[in-house]
C-alpha positions as CSV (number, residue, x, y, z in Angstrom):
1,M,-86.6,77.2,-91.3
2,V,-85.2,76.3,-94.7
3,Y,-85.9,78.5,-97.7
4,A,-84.8,78.6,-101.4
5,R,-83.4,82.0,-102.3
6,I,-82.4,83.5,-105.6
7,A,-78.6,83.7,-105.7
8,G,-78.1,84.8,-109.3
9,T,-79.9,85.5,-112.6
10,G,-78.9,85.7,-116.2
11,Q,-80.4,86.3,-119.7
12,Y,-79.6,85.7,-123.4
13,L,-81.0,87.9,-126.1
14,P,-80.5,87.2,-129.8
15,A,-78.9,90.1,-131.5
16,R,-81.5,90.3,-134.3
17,V,-84.3,92.8,-133.6
18,M,-87.5,92.6,-135.6
19,T,-89.5,95.8,-135.3
20,N,-93.2,96.2,-136.2
21,F,-92.0,98.1,-139.3
22,D,-89.8,95.1,-140.3
23,L,-92.8,92.8,-139.9
24,E,-94.9,95.1,-142.0
25,A,-92.4,95.1,-144.8
26,M,-92.0,91.4,-144.6
27,M,-95.7,90.7,-144.9
28,K,-96.2,93.2,-147.7
29,A,-93.4,91.4,-149.6
30,Q,-94.9,88.0,-148.9
31,F,-98.5,89.0,-149.9
32,P,-98.0,91.9,-152.4
33,G,-101.5,91.8,-153.8
34,D,-103.4,91.1,-150.6
35,P,-103.6,93.9,-148.1
36,S,-105.9,91.8,-145.8
37,K,-102.7,89.8,-144.9
38,W,-100.7,92.9,-144.1
39,T,-99.9,94.3,-140.6
40,S,-98.5,97.6,-139.3
41,D,-97.2,99.3,-136.2
42,E,-100.5,101.2,-136.0
43,W,-102.4,97.9,-135.9
44,I,-100.0,96.0,-133.6
45,F,-98.9,98.4,-130.9
46,P,-102.4,99.6,-129.7
47,R,-103.6,96.0,-129.5
48,T,-100.6,94.4,-127.8
49,G,-98.1,97.1,-126.6
50,I,-95.3,95.4,-128.6
51,K,-92.9,97.5,-130.6
52,E,-90.2,94.8,-131.3
53,R,-89.1,91.3,-130.5
54,R,-85.8,89.3,-130.7
55,I,-85.5,86.7,-133.4
56,A,-82.9,83.9,-133.0
57,E,-80.7,82.7,-135.8
58,P,-81.0,79.0,-136.7
59,T,-77.9,78.3,-134.7
60,E,-79.4,80.0,-131.6
61,T,-81.4,77.0,-130.5
62,N,-83.3,76.8,-127.2
63,A,-80.4,74.9,-125.7
64,F,-77.8,77.4,-127.0
65,M,-79.7,80.4,-125.6
66,G,-80.5,78.6,-122.4
67,A,-76.8,77.6,-121.9
68,K,-75.7,81.2,-122.4
69,A,-78.3,82.5,-119.9
70,F,-77.5,79.7,-117.4
71,K,-73.7,80.3,-117.5
72,R,-74.3,84.0,-116.8
73,A,-76.6,83.2,-113.9
74,L,-73.9,80.9,-112.5
75,N,-71.4,83.7,-112.7
76,D,-73.8,86.1,-111.1
77,A,-74.3,83.7,-108.3
78,D,-70.6,83.1,-108.0
79,T,-71.2,79.4,-108.3
80,R,-69.2,76.8,-110.2
81,A,-71.0,74.4,-112.5
82,D,-69.8,71.4,-110.5
83,K,-71.7,72.6,-107.5
84,L,-75.1,72.3,-109.2
85,E,-77.3,69.4,-108.1
86,M,-80.3,69.8,-110.4
87,L,-81.2,71.7,-113.6
88,I,-84.8,72.2,-114.6
89,V,-85.5,73.7,-118.0
90,A,-88.9,75.1,-119.0
91,T,-89.4,75.1,-122.7
92,N,-92.1,74.7,-125.3
93,S,-90.2,74.8,-128.6
94,N,-87.3,72.4,-128.3
95,A,-85.9,71.7,-131.7
96,K,-85.6,67.9,-131.0
97,R,-87.9,65.5,-129.2
98,F,-84.9,64.2,-127.5
99,P,-82.3,64.6,-126.0
100,S,-83.9,67.1,-123.6
101,C,-83.0,70.7,-123.7
102,A,-81.7,70.3,-120.2
103,G,-79.4,67.5,-121.4
104,Q,-78.0,69.7,-124.1
105,I,-77.5,72.6,-121.7
106,A,-75.8,70.3,-119.3
107,A,-73.3,69.3,-121.9
108,M,-72.7,72.9,-123.0
109,A,-72.2,74.0,-119.4
110,D,-70.1,71.0,-118.4
111,L,-72.4,70.0,-115.5
112,P,-71.3,67.0,-113.4
113,E,-72.9,63.6,-113.9
114,T,-74.2,63.9,-110.3
115,C,-76.5,66.8,-111.4
116,G,-80.1,65.8,-112.4
117,I,-81.4,67.2,-115.7
118,Y,-84.9,67.4,-117.1
119,D,-87.4,69.5,-119.1
120,I,-90.9,70.6,-118.2
121,Q,-93.5,71.9,-120.5
122,A,-96.2,74.2,-119.0
123,G,-96.6,76.8,-121.7
124,C,-95.8,80.4,-120.7
125,T,-96.2,79.5,-117.1
126,G,-93.2,77.1,-117.3
127,F,-90.8,79.2,-115.3
128,S,-93.2,79.5,-112.4
129,Y,-93.8,75.8,-112.4
130,A,-90.0,75.2,-112.5
131,L,-89.5,77.6,-109.6
132,D,-92.2,75.8,-107.5
133,I,-90.5,72.5,-108.2
134,A,-87.0,73.8,-107.3
135,D,-88.4,75.4,-104.1
136,S,-89.9,72.1,-103.1
137,Y,-86.7,70.2,-103.6
138,I,-84.7,72.7,-101.5
139,R,-87.3,72.9,-98.7
140,S,-87.3,69.1,-98.5
141,G,-83.6,69.1,-97.8
142,K,-82.8,67.0,-100.9
143,Y,-80.8,69.6,-102.8
144,C,-79.0,72.8,-101.9
145,T,-78.2,74.4,-105.4
146,I,-80.6,74.3,-108.4
147,G,-80.6,76.0,-111.7
148,I,-83.8,77.0,-113.6
149,V,-83.9,78.0,-117.2
150,G,-86.7,79.3,-119.3
151,T,-85.9,79.3,-123.0
152,D,-88.0,79.4,-126.2
153,Q,-87.4,80.0,-129.8
154,L,-91.0,80.8,-130.7
155,S,-90.0,82.2,-134.0
156,S,-89.4,78.7,-135.2
157,I,-93.1,77.8,-134.7
158,T,-94.6,81.2,-135.6
159,D,-96.8,81.3,-138.7
160,Y,-95.6,84.5,-140.5
161,A,-98.6,84.3,-142.8
162,D,-101.0,84.9,-139.8
163,R,-101.3,88.6,-139.1
164,E,-103.2,87.9,-135.9
165,T,-100.4,85.9,-134.1
166,C,-97.1,86.6,-135.8
167,P,-96.6,90.0,-134.2
168,L,-96.8,88.5,-130.7
169,F,-93.8,86.2,-130.5
170,G,-90.1,86.4,-130.0
171,D,-87.1,84.5,-128.6
172,L,-84.9,84.7,-125.5
173,A,-83.7,82.8,-122.5
174,S,-83.6,83.5,-118.8
175,A,-82.0,81.6,-115.9
176,W,-82.0,81.7,-112.1
177,I,-79.8,80.0,-109.5
178,L,-81.5,79.0,-106.3
179,K,-79.6,78.1,-103.1
180,V,-80.7,76.9,-99.7
181,S,-80.8,79.6,-97.0
182,D,-82.2,80.3,-93.5
183,K,-83.4,83.7,-94.7
184,P,-86.9,83.9,-96.3
185,G,-86.8,83.5,-100.1
186,I,-89.6,81.7,-102.0
187,I,-92.6,82.3,-99.7
188,N,-95.4,80.6,-101.6
189,S,-96.3,79.2,-105.1
190,L,-99.6,78.2,-106.6
191,M,-99.9,76.4,-109.9
192,R,-103.2,75.7,-111.8
193,G,-104.4,74.4,-115.1
194,R,-107.5,74.5,-117.2
195,G,-106.9,71.5,-119.5
196,K,-110.3,71.5,-121.1
197,D,-109.4,74.8,-122.8
198,G,-106.0,73.6,-124.0
199,H,-107.1,73.7,-127.6
200,L,-107.2,77.5,-127.5
201,I,-103.4,77.6,-128.0
202,T,-102.0,74.7,-130.1
203,L,-100.0,73.8,-133.2
204,K,-101.6,73.4,-136.6
205,D,-101.7,69.9,-137.9
206,E,-100.7,70.9,-141.4
207,N,-97.5,72.7,-140.5
208,D,-96.8,72.6,-136.7
209,K,-97.1,76.4,-136.5
210,L,-98.8,78.2,-133.6
211,T,-102.4,79.0,-133.7
212,M,-104.4,80.7,-131.1
213,Q,-108.1,81.7,-130.5
214,G,-107.1,85.2,-129.4
215,R,-110.4,86.5,-127.9
216,S,-110.9,83.4,-125.8
217,V,-107.3,83.4,-124.6
218,F,-107.6,87.2,-123.8
219,K,-110.7,86.4,-121.7
220,F,-108.9,83.6,-119.9
221,A,-105.9,85.7,-119.1
222,T,-107.8,88.7,-117.9
223,E,-109.7,86.4,-115.6
224,V,-106.9,84.4,-114.1
225,L,-104.1,87.0,-113.8
226,P,-105.7,89.1,-111.1
227,Q,-107.2,86.0,-109.5
228,I,-103.8,84.2,-109.0
229,C,-102.2,87.4,-107.8
230,M,-104.6,87.4,-104.9
231,D,-104.7,83.6,-104.3
232,V,-101.0,83.2,-103.9
233,L,-101.1,85.6,-101.0
234,K,-103.6,83.5,-99.1
235,G,-102.1,81.7,-96.1
236,T,-99.2,84.1,-95.9
237,S,-98.7,87.2,-93.7
238,Y,-98.4,89.5,-96.8
239,T,-100.9,91.7,-98.6
240,L,-100.7,93.0,-102.2
241,R,-99.8,96.4,-100.9
242,A,-96.6,94.9,-99.5
243,V,-95.5,93.6,-102.9
244,R,-92.8,95.8,-104.5
245,N,-93.2,94.5,-108.0
246,I,-95.3,92.0,-110.0
247,F,-93.6,90.4,-113.0
248,P,-96.3,89.1,-115.3
249,H,-96.0,87.0,-118.4
250,N,-95.3,89.4,-121.3
251,A,-98.2,88.4,-123.5
252,N,-100.1,91.6,-124.0
253,V,-100.0,95.0,-122.3
254,R,-103.8,95.2,-122.4
255,I,-104.1,92.1,-120.3
256,I,-101.6,93.5,-117.8
257,D,-103.4,96.8,-117.6
258,Y,-106.7,95.1,-117.1
259,A,-105.4,93.0,-114.3
260,A,-103.9,96.1,-112.6
261,E,-107.2,98.0,-112.9
262,R,-109.2,95.1,-111.4
263,L,-106.8,94.5,-108.5
264,A,-106.9,98.3,-107.8
265,K,-110.7,98.0,-107.4
266,E,-110.5,94.9,-105.3
267,T,-107.8,96.1,-102.9
268,G,-108.4,99.9,-102.7
269,I,-104.9,100.6,-103.9
270,P,-104.9,103.6,-106.3
271,E,-104.9,102.5,-109.9
272,K,-101.7,104.4,-110.7
273,E,-99.9,102.8,-107.8
274,M,-101.1,99.4,-108.8
275,K,-100.0,99.8,-112.4
276,Q,-96.5,100.8,-111.2
277,K,-96.2,97.5,-109.4
278,F,-96.4,95.6,-112.7
279,Y,-93.0,95.6,-114.3
280,H,-92.7,94.0,-117.7
281,T,-90.7,94.3,-120.9
282,T,-93.4,93.5,-123.4
283,E,-92.7,96.4,-125.6
284,K,-89.1,95.3,-126.2
285,Y,-89.4,91.5,-126.4
286,G,-93.0,90.6,-126.9
287,N,-94.1,87.1,-125.9
288,A,-91.0,85.0,-125.4
289,S,-92.9,82.3,-123.6
290,A,-91.2,80.4,-120.8
291,G,-88.5,83.0,-120.1
292,S,-90.4,86.2,-120.5
293,N,-91.4,87.2,-116.9
294,A,-88.1,85.9,-115.4
295,N,-86.3,88.0,-117.9
296,S,-88.3,91.1,-116.8
297,F,-87.2,90.3,-113.2
298,H,-83.6,90.0,-114.3
299,E,-83.6,93.4,-116.0
300,A,-85.3,95.0,-113.1
301,R,-82.7,93.6,-110.7
302,M,-79.8,94.7,-112.9
303,K,-81.3,98.2,-113.0
304,G,-81.7,98.4,-109.3
305,I,-85.5,98.6,-109.5
306,V,-85.8,95.6,-107.2
307,K,-83.3,95.2,-104.4
308,D,-82.4,92.7,-101.7
309,G,-85.3,92.4,-99.3
310,D,-88.0,93.4,-101.7
311,L,-91.2,91.3,-101.8
312,C,-92.0,90.3,-105.4
313,M,-94.4,88.2,-107.4
314,L,-93.8,86.2,-110.6
315,V,-97.0,85.4,-112.6
316,G,-97.5,83.3,-115.7
317,F,-100.4,82.1,-117.9
318,G,-100.4,80.4,-121.2
319,A,-100.7,77.2,-123.3
320,G,-102.1,74.2,-121.6
321,L,-104.0,76.2,-120.4
322,T,-101.8,76.9,-117.4
323,Y,-101.4,79.7,-114.9
324,G,-99.5,80.2,-111.7
325,A,-97.8,82.6,-109.4
326,N,-94.7,82.7,-107.0
327,L,-94.4,85.0,-104.1
328,F,-90.8,85.6,-103.0
329,I,-88.3,87.9,-101.3
330,L,-85.2,88.8,-103.2
């Protein structure tokens, strides 16, 4: 049987770190006479679990960050760029309508003309969608080596006058290389969308900055995150107890904790054990959209938290509204 397996991973993190205290100082300077516009670590951290986020410089575009992460993934996979057959880039904040972010990365990475290149936009579920597409290509026998990149510069569309949303977002890029294998790799993927609620996360007409109906999005996320974790297991021989780690989208720690608590009740797995399954880097990077959960997996892999043979799950949810999950063996 043919499988798609992860052969290498990479990340790119902008050097600039914006802490909650930096954000507090910035907003006080921006609105010196209006405390209702201010924020603070005491307000942000208990509500989100975020302490800091990375902020890209203007030159660190989606394509720049994505190319850096992609080259590192190629190196980790011991794969030359001219061996790549397809590049799929998940992004939601490309600086230009065209050329595609994938096209720009292909140029920076010197990919061959024989390599297909395109972008997908699926909100913060983008990497999961890209992984599902790449897996389908490889299982079909059409391609043997595919690159996936999740990259977003959300700071470029964040409204830093909005205390409700500006603490949430940051910038980074993640990349994986998939190769054909006869050993189990991607086991199952499940992608879903609730388009009728897409207006809950959108861009403001007046300035193209992010706006979000936080309470409604929170309700959506706490509903679908535990649901998709269970549904992606259906039809497989695996149970949630067998999953070593779940890598959720890094939107809000309260959402992740709620999902773990609900799954513990549904499965009988002790709550402490269930929470330990969820590995995320929300505190360090906040919501970096398309690359966030893939980046958490990369860091866990580099630290030896996940090892070859471990059963894992990647879960996303976000603008669109989209959600999805991928079950795979490293």
